[in-house]
N, C-alpha and C positions, 0 to 999 in steps of 0.2 A: 508180646512180649518182653519184658524189662529185659535188656541186656545187658552183662558183666565184660561186655566184649573192649572197654579200651583199653588201651595200654599203661600198664603201672607207670605212673611220675615221682617221681620222689615229693615226697610231704615237707612241712617246713614245722620250726618250733615253735612255742609258747612259751617265753618263760615261764619259771615259776610253776604252780599244780596247773597250768592247763595242755594236758597233755597231747602230743602228737607224733613221737619216733614212730617209725614204722617197723609192723610186725618182724621179730625177729624169727623167720620161716625160710627154707629153702625156696631155693629158686623151683623144682619142680616139687616137693610138697606145696606150695605157694599157686600155681596155678592147678592142682589138682583139687584143692579147697576151693578156686574162683570157680572153676566148673562145677565144682559141686551144689556151691552157692546160688549159682544160674539156675539150674535144673530142679533141686530142692528146698532153697531156702524156705520154707511155712511159715516160722516166725517169726513174729514182727522185727524182736532184736536178731536175727540170723546172724546177718551183714555185720554185727559187732563180733562175731566168731574169728575174724583178722587183729581183736584186740592186742596192744602189746603183751607180748610173755604168755602167749595160746601154747597151748600144746595140743597136737591132733593125733588122735588116734582113726585109724583107718579099717573099715571092715575086711575079712577076709571072706565070709561066703558069699555075700552080696556088695552092691558096689554102695557104699557108704561112708560116712566118718560122724565123728562125736568132736569138739571139741571144747576144750574144758580146760582150768585150773589149777592145780595142787597143792592147797593148802591145811596142815594139821592132819595130812593123814587122809583128806579130803577130797573126791572131785569133782569140783563144780560145775557142772555143765553148762555154757551158754544158753541153749535152748535145745528143741528137738536132734534128736539125731537128723543128721543132711544125707538123705533116704530117703525114696521110695516112699509112701503112707503104705504102701506092702508090704516093706522090707520092715516097717518102723521095729514090727516085735522082732524080727532076728537080731537085727542090728543089737537091740537094745539087750537082748540076751546075752548074744555073743559081748558087750561092751560091759555087761555086771560078771560077767566071768573072767574079763582081763581085770575086775576094780579087786573080785575076791582073789584071784591069784597075787595080785599086787597089795594086797591088806588094803584095798582101800574103801571107806565109804564113800556114798555117791547122791549129789543132792541136783537134780535139774530144775531150773529154775530164769522166768515163769517160764511152763508150757502151758499151751491151750487145752480145751477141754476135750480137743480130739484125740490128740496123744495121751493126754493123762489118762485116760480109758484103757489105750494100750500099756501104757507104764504101769497102770493096775494089773494088765492080767500078767506082766510080769514077775510079780510080786514087788511090788514098789508100794509105798505108802503115798497118798495124796494129801495136800495141806491146802485148805485154800487160802490165796495169798492177796487177791482184789478181783479188780473186773477191768478187762479194757475195751472200749466203745470201736466200733468200726463206720467208718462210712465210705457207704458204694456211691462211688465219684462219678458215677454216670446220670443220678438219678438226685445225689444231693442238692438244697438249694436251703440257704438261712433262710427262712420264712416259719410263720406260724410264732405263738407267743413262748414259744422254745428257745427262739432260734432271736430273741428282740435285744437281749441284751446284747450281743454279738455285733444286730444291724447297728445299735446305738451306739456302739465302739469305736466300728468303724467309721462313722459317719463325722465321729470326734475328733478321728486320725486323720481323716483326708480335711476337714475343718483347717487344721492346722498344719496343715499344708507338707502332711507325712505320704513319701510316694516310695515306693517299693519296685525295688528291679531283682529280674528272674536269671539268674547263671545257669544253664541246663547241664546238665551230663554230656560230654566232658567237659568239666568246667575249666577253667583259668582261673586263676585268684590271682590279680597285679598286686607285687609290692605293697603300693598303699592299702588298697584293699587289706592281705594277711597283716599290715600294720594294724588298720583302723581296728580288727576283728580282736586281736590280740589285746589290746587295751580295752576293748567292750568286756570282753571275759574277765578280764580283769576286775575290771568297776563293778561289775556285776556279781561276780566272785565275796570283794571287800562286802558289797551293802548287802550279802546275805547270811544268816547266823546259822551256816551249816559248811562243815570243812570241805575243802578239798579231795571228793572221794576219787576211789580206787578202780581199776577193770570197767566192769560194763556201766559205772555209774559217773568214770571218768569227763570230763570237759573237753573231748578232741574233733572239734568242730569242723577241721578242715583232714583231719585223717581219711586217706581215701578220698579225696577230692576226685577225685577222676570217675568217679560213681555216681556222683550224689546232685540232688537239685537245694539251689541256694537262694533264700530269699531275705534281699537285703533291705532296712527300710531305713531313708535320708528325710530329715527334715529341710527345710529351707533353706537354708546357710552349706547344705551341705554333708554336715555332719550323722554319722551313722548312729541310730540309735534302736537300732533292734535286728536279730537276723535269726533268720527258723533255715535248720539245712536237714534235709531228709537222707534218707538212706534204704535202699530196697531190701522188700525181703517177696523173690523174684517168683517163686510156686503160685502163689497167692497174686502176682500181678499188681502189687502194693508198695506204700511208702509211709514208711516210721517216718514221723516228722520231731526228729529225734530230741534237735535244740534248740530252745528256743528261748532267746537269749533278749529282755529287754532294759535299755540303761532307765538307773532309777528315776533322772528326771525327766523322762521322755515324756511326750505328751499323751495322755489317756485313749487309750483305743487302739498302740502298736501291736499288741499283740493279736488282737481279734483281726487284725489289719493284715495281717504276717498272716496268722492261719488260713483267713476264707480266700486270698489271692493263692495260697500255696494249693487247700484244695480245687479251686477252681481252674488253675493253671495246670494241674497236675491230671484233671480231670479230659482237657486238653490233647495230652500226652497220650489218650489214653488205657490210663490207670486204670485198675478197675475199683482196688480200696486205698485206704490210709487210716492213720491211728494214731491219737495222742502219745500210745504205751495205756501202763498199766496204770491205775491209781489203788494208789497199797492200802492193802486191807478193808479197802468198802466194798460193801452188799454181802461181805461174808456170811455163811450160811452153814451150819456146824454138820450139818446131814447131807452135804457134799461132799466130805472127806472122810479121813479116820480117825481124826483128832479130834473130835468133838469138845475139850475140855480146853485144849490150846487154841482151838478156833475161839472161845468164846472168848479167852485171855486176849487174843488179840482185837475183837472186836470193842472190849472195853479199850485197847489200847486207841483206837483209831476213834470212840466218843472223847476220850479225853486228852490224849496226847497232843491235841495239836499245836501244842508249844516245843514238845520235842523232837516232831516232823508234822508238816504241816498238812495232812493227809487230809482233811476234811475239806480244806480249802482247794486241793488242788485235784477231787473229784469234781465238787462244785464248777471251777474252771474248764474242765475239761466234758462235763456232761450239760453247760452250756451254748456249745455248739452243736447238738443235736444228733448225736452219731444214728446210723442207720441201724444196728445193732453191736449187742454186747454181749460181750463170750467171757467167760470164767478162767480167772486165770490160776494155776497152781500151783506146788511146787512139790517135785515128785522126790522122795526119800528111800535110799537103800543102805543098808538094812529098815523094814520097813518100821523105826523105832526114832524117836528123837534121840541124838546121842551129843554130851556134850562137846566133842571134838566137830560136830560137824557146826554147833553154832558158833564158838570160836574159829572155824575156818571160816565161815564165809564173815562174821563181825572183821580177821584181820585180811579179808580180800578186798571187803569195802573200805575200810581204811586202814590205813601201812600202820597205827599204832591198837588197833583190835579194840576193846571194850572199856580200855583203861584211857588211850587215844579219843575216843567219841567222846567219852564223861569229860574230859579234858577243855575238848574244842567246845563243846556246849556250855560249859562252865566260862571260860574264855570270852566266847561270843555271845551269849545271853544273861547268863547271871552276873559276871561280874559289873557290864552297867548297870543292872540294875540296883547292887552293893553300893556300887559308887554316886549315883543317885539320889539313893535313898539318904546316904551322909552326908551330902551336899543339899 
């Protein structure tokens, strides 16, 4: 069983867009939330409930909690309720009653198929949003044709002299290691045509470090060239391979070596599952949700929108590690119709500037260089 027992320790801050501020929860609710995460953290992103600015609603009739952010009168929920599966329906109904009283709409994302069926019985609409591949750690091995590119990458990295250091929880990061991680994250952000995102997508590699596994890749001269940070979803004895960062000029195969080392090391600790998280918009089936037209639009975005967000590239990268099984992921929506404020709230929560800020960032990061190159 994965333990969340290590004592809380102060996190450190990175400059700029890399967020590591401690969540502003009072001590008692924080302790209660940690206990619920240890017992009922089912979704892979459940540990992100501890993210900055989160609000926590505690159920009255059963033991459970819902962690959410409120934006544009929409309660955007991190994951399925932190409750025993047999109480998911009752806790969800109680939370939706709270939302109704507060004049709030509700989005829960992403949620697994197991919880999605419960949400549907509670009157929520379901929109398929992607898939997540899971590795059964006791049996997974990078063998066969499916994983041949992974093996090639691992071999390339090892031939280049790349080594991986594993820091297990409660991890203690030295000041030089903290500085190296900060520098690596800033270089990575500057090299990618994406804006620093907020909340669930914020880059916060050292937040709640006492509960995480760290895999640090170094080249022969001692420079850090990659990191992989893993956070727990304890109810399934699993680990979410959350932050995978590689220096742009690093040797080929660093990411593959980090992931394979992590999966093999986590298996040795007795963990049962691991995942690289959701592949957005991948393998959408209109018949699996209640919004077939919107699902078809999202499928079109997946096929033709890789320049805006690399959904296809991300999916190819994750599937090449040959996950043991795949689960459909959903957005659970209440009321069961897509409202304008839901879209606005989600955009504002993921990007501080909302839709305008996202478009401006894409213009600055992607289109401006193309225009400049064309003129020159």
